[in-house]
C-alpha positions as CSV (number, residue, x, y, z in Angstrom):
1,M,-5.1,-0.6,7.9
2,K,-5.6,-3.0,10.8
3,A,-2.0,-2.7,11.9
4,L,-2.0,1.0,11.8
5,A,-5.3,1.3,13.6
6,G,-4.7,-1.5,16.2
7,K,-0.9,-1.5,16.8
8,H,-0.2,2.2,16.3
9,Q,-3.5,3.6,17.6
10,I,-4.3,5.6,14.4
11,D,-8.0,6.3,14.1
12,A,-9.4,4.0,11.4
13,K,-11.7,6.8,10.3
14,R,-8.7,8.7,9.1
15,L,-7.5,5.9,6.8
16,I,-8.7,5.2,3.3
17,P,-7.4,2.0,1.7
18,R,-6.9,2.0,-2.1
19,G,-5.7,-0.8,-4.2
20,L,-3.7,0.7,-7.0
21,G,-1.0,-1.9,-7.6
22,P,-2.5,-3.3,-10.9
23,L,-3.2,0.2,-12.2
24,V,0.0,2.0,-11.1
25,P,2.9,-0.4,-11.1
26,V,6.4,1.0,-10.3
27,A,8.2,-1.9,-12.0
28,S,7.5,-4.6,-14.6
29,N,5.6,-7.6,-13.5
30,R,7.6,-9.8,-15.8
31,T,10.3,-10.5,-13.2
32,D,10.3,-11.6,-9.6
33,D,12.2,-8.4,-8.6
34,G,9.6,-6.2,-10.4
35,R,6.7,-8.0,-8.8
36,A,8.3,-7.6,-5.4
37,K,8.6,-3.8,-6.0
38,N,4.9,-3.7,-6.9
39,R,3.9,-5.2,-3.6
40,R,4.0,-2.1,-1.5
41,M,2.1,0.2,0.7
42,E,2.3,4.0,0.4
43,L,1.2,6.5,2.9
44,V,0.0,9.8,1.5
45,G,-0.6,12.8,3.7
46,Q,-3.8,14.7,3.0
């Protein structure tokens, strides 16, 4: 959020951070590759 607001001049009031990694993994956390895939940021238009 800080990078989007500061570096890219996006109004911070328009951003809502949500931590869903543990609840919505895209891959298994049993492997290094799976854990790497689960460390992500997604932008969703509203």
